[in-house]
C-alpha positions as CSV (number, residue, x, y, z in Angstrom):
1,M,178.8,97.3,53.3
2,K,175.9,99.1,55.0
3,K,173.2,97.2,56.6
4,L,169.6,98.1,56.3
5,S,168.2,98.2,59.9
6,I,164.8,96.6,59.9
7,V,163.6,95.5,63.3
8,I,161.1,92.7,63.2
9,L,161.6,91.5,66.8
10,S,162.9,88.1,65.7
11,L,164.6,87.8,69.1
12,L,161.2,88.0,70.8
13,S,159.5,85.3,68.7
14,S,160.5,82.1,67.0
15,V,157.7,82.7,64.5
16,A,158.8,86.0,63.0
17,Y,161.8,85.8,60.6
18,S,164.4,88.6,60.7
19,I,165.0,90.5,57.5
20,E,167.3,92.9,59.2
21,D,170.3,91.4,57.4
22,L,169.4,92.9,54.0
23,K,172.5,94.4,52.6
24,L,172.7,97.3,50.2
25,G,174.1,97.1,46.7
26,Y,176.0,100.1,45.2
27,D,176.0,102.3,42.3
28,L,178.7,101.5,39.6
29,D,179.0,105.2,39.0
30,D,180.7,105.4,42.3
31,N,183.2,102.6,41.5
32,V,185.1,103.4,38.3
33,D,187.4,100.4,38.5
34,L,184.5,97.9,38.6
35,L,182.7,99.9,35.9
36,K,185.7,99.4,33.6
37,K,185.9,95.7,34.6
38,F,182.3,95.3,33.4
39,Y,183.0,97.0,30.1
40,E,186.1,95.0,29.5
41,K,184.4,91.6,29.9
42,Y,180.8,92.2,28.8
43,G,181.1,95.3,26.6
44,Y,178.5,97.1,28.7
45,A,177.8,98.0,32.3
46,T,174.8,97.9,34.4
47,R,173.9,100.5,37.0
48,Y,173.4,98.9,40.4
49,V,175.2,95.8,41.6
50,Y,175.6,93.6,44.6
51,R,178.6,91.4,45.1
52,Y,177.5,88.1,46.7
53,E,180.8,86.3,46.1
54,I,184.3,87.6,45.4
55,N,183.8,87.8,41.6
56,S,180.0,87.2,41.2
57,Y,177.4,89.9,41.1
58,F,173.7,90.5,40.8
59,S,172.6,93.7,39.1
60,L,169.7,95.9,38.6
61,S,169.0,98.1,35.6
62,S,166.1,99.5,33.7
63,G,166.0,96.2,31.7
64,G,165.7,94.0,34.8
65,V,167.9,91.9,37.0
66,G,171.2,90.4,35.9
67,H,173.8,87.9,37.1
68,Y,177.5,88.1,36.2
69,D,180.4,85.7,37.0
70,F,183.9,87.1,36.3
71,D,185.5,83.7,37.1
72,D,183.8,82.0,34.2
73,P,185.6,82.9,31.0
74,H,182.6,82.0,28.9
75,D,180.0,83.9,31.0
76,Q,178.1,86.4,28.9
77,G,175.8,87.5,31.7
78,E,172.4,86.3,32.6
79,N,169.4,88.6,32.5
80,W,165.8,88.3,33.7
81,S,163.2,90.8,32.8
82,I,160.9,92.0,35.6
83,E,157.3,92.0,34.6
84,P,154.7,93.5,36.9
85,W,153.7,91.0,39.5
86,S,150.3,89.5,38.7
87,Y,149.1,90.0,42.3
88,L,150.3,93.6,42.7
89,D,147.2,95.6,43.7
90,F,146.9,99.3,42.9
91,P,145.5,101.4,45.8
92,P,141.8,101.7,45.1
93,E,141.6,105.2,46.7
94,I,143.8,106.6,43.8
95,R,141.5,108.0,41.2
96,F,143.5,107.0,38.1
97,A,145.1,103.9,36.8
98,P,148.9,103.4,36.8
99,G,150.4,105.0,33.8
100,F,147.4,107.2,33.1
101,S,148.4,109.9,30.6
102,G,152.0,108.9,31.3
103,Y,151.6,109.8,35.0
104,D,152.4,107.2,37.6
105,L,153.1,107.4,41.4
106,V,156.5,108.9,41.1
107,P,156.9,111.9,43.4
108,G,160.6,111.2,43.6
109,Y,161.5,113.0,46.8
110,R,159.7,110.9,49.3
111,H,160.0,107.2,50.3
112,G,163.0,107.5,52.5
113,C,165.3,108.1,49.5
114,F,165.4,104.4,48.6
115,G,166.0,105.3,44.9
116,K,169.6,106.0,45.7
117,S,170.2,102.4,46.6
118,P,167.4,100.4,45.1
119,L,169.1,97.0,45.1
120,R,169.3,94.9,48.3
121,Y,170.2,91.3,49.0
122,G,169.2,89.0,51.8
123,D,167.4,85.8,52.9
124,V,163.8,87.0,53.4
125,E,162.3,83.8,54.8
126,G,165.5,82.3,56.3
127,D,165.6,79.2,54.1
128,G,169.1,79.6,52.8
129,D,168.0,80.9,49.4
130,P,168.7,84.6,49.4
131,E,166.5,87.0,47.4
132,L,167.0,90.4,45.8
133,V,164.8,93.1,47.3
134,I,164.3,96.0,44.9
135,M,162.9,99.4,45.9
136,H,161.7,100.7,42.6
137,S,159.8,104.0,42.6
138,Q,157.0,103.3,45.2
139,I,157.1,99.6,44.7
140,M,159.0,97.0,46.7
141,K,159.8,93.9,44.7
142,I,161.2,90.6,45.9
143,F,163.0,88.7,43.2
144,S,164.2,85.1,43.6
145,P,167.3,84.2,41.6
146,H,166.6,80.6,42.4
147,Y,163.2,80.8,40.6
148,G,164.2,83.5,38.2
149,R,161.1,85.6,38.8
150,L,159.3,88.0,41.1
151,V,157.8,86.2,44.1
152,F,156.2,89.3,45.8
153,S,155.5,92.9,45.2
154,M,153.7,95.8,46.9
155,Y,153.3,99.5,46.9
156,Y,155.0,100.6,50.1
157,D,154.1,104.2,49.3
158,G,151.1,104.4,46.9
159,S,150.3,108.0,47.6
160,D,148.9,110.7,45.4
161,W,149.4,114.0,47.2
162,E,151.2,117.3,46.9
163,P,152.1,118.7,50.2
164,N,153.4,122.1,48.9
165,D,150.9,124.9,48.4
166,Q,153.4,126.7,46.1
167,Y,152.6,124.5,43.2
168,I,148.9,125.0,43.7
169,R,149.3,128.8,43.7
170,Q,151.3,128.5,40.5
171,A,148.5,126.6,39.0
172,F,146.2,129.6,39.5
173,E,148.8,131.9,37.9
174,G,148.2,134.8,40.3
175,A,144.4,134.4,40.5
176,P,142.9,134.3,44.0
177,M,143.1,130.9,45.6
178,P,139.7,129.2,46.2
179,P,138.1,129.6,49.6
180,L,139.4,127.5,52.4
181,E,136.6,125.0,52.2
182,Q,137.8,124.2,48.7
183,Q,141.5,123.9,49.7
184,Y,143.1,120.8,51.3
185,H,145.9,119.9,53.7
186,G,147.2,117.8,50.8
187,Y,146.2,117.9,47.2
188,S,145.9,115.1,44.6
189,A,148.8,115.7,42.2
190,I,147.0,114.5,39.1
191,W,143.9,116.6,39.7
192,Q,146.2,119.6,40.6
193,H,147.1,119.7,36.9
194,S,143.5,119.8,35.9
195,V,143.2,123.2,37.4
196,Y,144.9,124.5,34.2
197,Q,141.9,123.3,32.3
198,G,139.4,124.8,34.7
199,G,139.1,121.7,36.9
200,Q,138.7,121.6,40.7
201,L,141.2,120.9,43.4
202,E,140.8,117.4,44.8
203,P,141.9,116.0,48.1
204,G,145.2,114.1,48.3
205,V,145.5,110.4,49.1
206,R,148.3,108.8,51.2
207,V,148.6,105.0,51.1
208,Y,151.4,103.3,53.0
209,S,152.3,99.6,53.4
210,K,154.5,97.7,55.8
211,L,155.8,94.2,55.4
212,F,156.3,91.5,58.0
213,A,157.9,88.1,57.4
214,G,157.5,84.8,59.4
215,D,155.7,81.5,59.7
216,F,152.8,83.1,61.4
217,D,150.3,80.3,61.0
218,K,153.0,77.8,62.1
219,D,152.4,75.4,59.2
220,G,156.0,75.2,58.2
221,N,155.5,77.5,55.2
222,P,156.9,81.1,55.1
223,D,154.3,83.9,55.3
224,L,154.2,87.6,54.5
225,I,151.8,90.1,56.0
226,K,151.1,93.3,54.2
227,W,149.7,96.0,56.5
228,Q,148.3,98.9,54.4
229,K,146.8,102.2,55.5
230,A,145.0,104.7,53.4
231,F,144.3,108.3,54.3
232,V,142.4,111.1,52.5
233,S,143.0,114.8,53.1
234,N,140.4,117.0,54.9
235,N,140.0,120.6,53.7
236,K,141.7,123.4,55.4
237,T,138.7,124.5,57.4
238,E,139.2,121.3,59.6
239,S,141.9,121.1,62.2
240,I,142.4,117.4,61.6
241,A,144.5,117.1,58.4
242,W,143.9,113.5,57.3
243,N,141.3,110.8,57.9
244,K,142.1,107.2,57.8
245,V,139.7,105.5,55.3
246,R,141.2,102.0,55.2
247,N,143.3,99.8,57.4
248,S,143.8,96.4,55.8
249,L,145.8,93.3,56.4
250,T,146.7,90.8,53.7
251,H,148.3,87.4,54.2
252,Y,150.6,85.8,51.6
253,E,152.1,82.3,51.8
254,R,154.7,80.4,49.9
255,D,153.6,76.8,49.9
256,L,155.8,74.9,47.6
257,A,154.1,71.5,48.1
258,T,150.7,73.0,47.1
259,Q,152.3,74.8,44.1
260,K,153.6,71.5,42.8
261,R,149.9,70.5,42.3
262,L,149.0,73.7,40.6
263,E,148.9,74.1,36.8
264,N,151.8,76.5,36.8
265,G,153.9,74.3,39.0
266,V,156.4,75.6,41.6
267,T,156.9,79.3,41.1
268,G,158.2,80.2,44.6
269,E,155.7,83.0,44.8
270,Y,154.0,84.2,47.9
271,L,150.3,83.8,46.9
272,P,147.5,85.8,48.6
273,Q,145.4,83.8,51.1
274,I,141.9,84.2,52.3
275,T,142.6,85.0,55.9
276,L,140.4,87.1,58.2
277,D,141.8,90.4,59.5
278,V,141.1,89.3,63.0
279,V,143.3,86.3,62.6
280,I,146.2,88.4,61.1
281,E,145.7,90.9,63.9
282,G,146.2,88.1,66.4
283,W,149.4,87.0,64.7
284,L,150.8,90.6,65.0
285,R,149.8,90.8,68.7
286,E,151.2,87.4,69.5
287,N,154.6,88.4,68.0
288,E,154.4,92.0,69.5
289,L,154.7,93.5,66.0
290,T,153.7,97.1,65.5
291,W,153.6,99.5,62.6
292,Q,157.1,100.8,63.3
293,Q,158.6,97.3,63.2
294,G,157.4,96.6,59.6
295,F,159.5,97.1,56.6
296,P,160.3,99.8,55.5
297,S,160.5,102.0,58.6
298,F,163.9,103.8,58.5
299,S,164.9,106.6,56.2
300,E,168.1,106.7,54.1
301,C,167.8,110.4,53.2
302,P,170.8,112.6,54.1
303,G,170.3,113.9,57.7
304,E,167.6,111.3,58.3
305,E,169.6,108.1,58.3
306,G,168.2,105.6,60.8
307,K,165.3,107.8,61.7
308,L,161.7,106.8,61.0
309,I,160.5,107.7,57.5
310,P,158.6,110.9,58.2
311,E,155.7,110.4,55.8
312,M,154.9,106.9,57.0
313,H,155.0,107.9,60.7
314,D,153.4,111.4,60.4
315,P,151.4,112.5,63.5
316,L,149.1,114.5,61.2
317,L,147.7,111.2,59.9
318,N,145.7,111.1,63.1
319,D,146.4,107.4,63.6
320,P,147.9,106.1,66.8
321,D,149.4,103.1,65.0
322,V,151.9,105.1,63.0
323,L,153.5,106.2,66.3
324,Q,153.9,102.7,67.6
């Protein structure tokens, strides 16, 4: 079973948890014998599975997350639907809402090729209760089988940009391209299509997020830090391709004792906290955590395995952080 290499420098700090032990599930299409076994017992098969015990599996399909126990003769499979996490925030720089006109952030060929193995398994906060980590489209989801729900979610790549001029030229159907001051180093994919209706080219937006896990405030409750960067394309008359327009840090905490006192009770979720950026920056410095050490960092694309995801560490972003 492959391991997902995610360096969080846990050896350098007792505060930061290591999530480098996330293990990859596999595609049932690549395991005919197990596929048949699912059909024989349950009458259907899911797509991606992870075997956490000899005859017990978690699964991921378009319908949600499942659990199967082949040792239980009465087991009919357990399924949880995955609704959008209520605290998932859409990047504000993107000029359309998710699902607008059927279009969502689904370029498909970026993100380190996580779509080929979207189901992972591991103990995110080191409490002995493992989670399922799902890389779905551009969204990372942490699902807790113990609580039967999503406990965290974020856009690790919330970008809206088209890096290939070929598609822009096709949009003009042989007509002259606009002057350089109206062209961009990266184009908004949704506004690219408006050219067919006489619209204007619009600059692309690239939004990336990294995740860090640990008890950063040292209060005994596990924390997550989301470090998000947003970049907007310059036009082609400028030598600098992208400008950083936002660099934000968000602190999430799972405090089960406090959740017991809330109306909804214990959900096991990592709830957003009101924590100043300067405080979170201090936690990162204290634990010697840089952009490259956040999750995700390493590609799984053919020929790029183990290398930094090119888009998230692009020198053209004109941001020293992405190279550290």
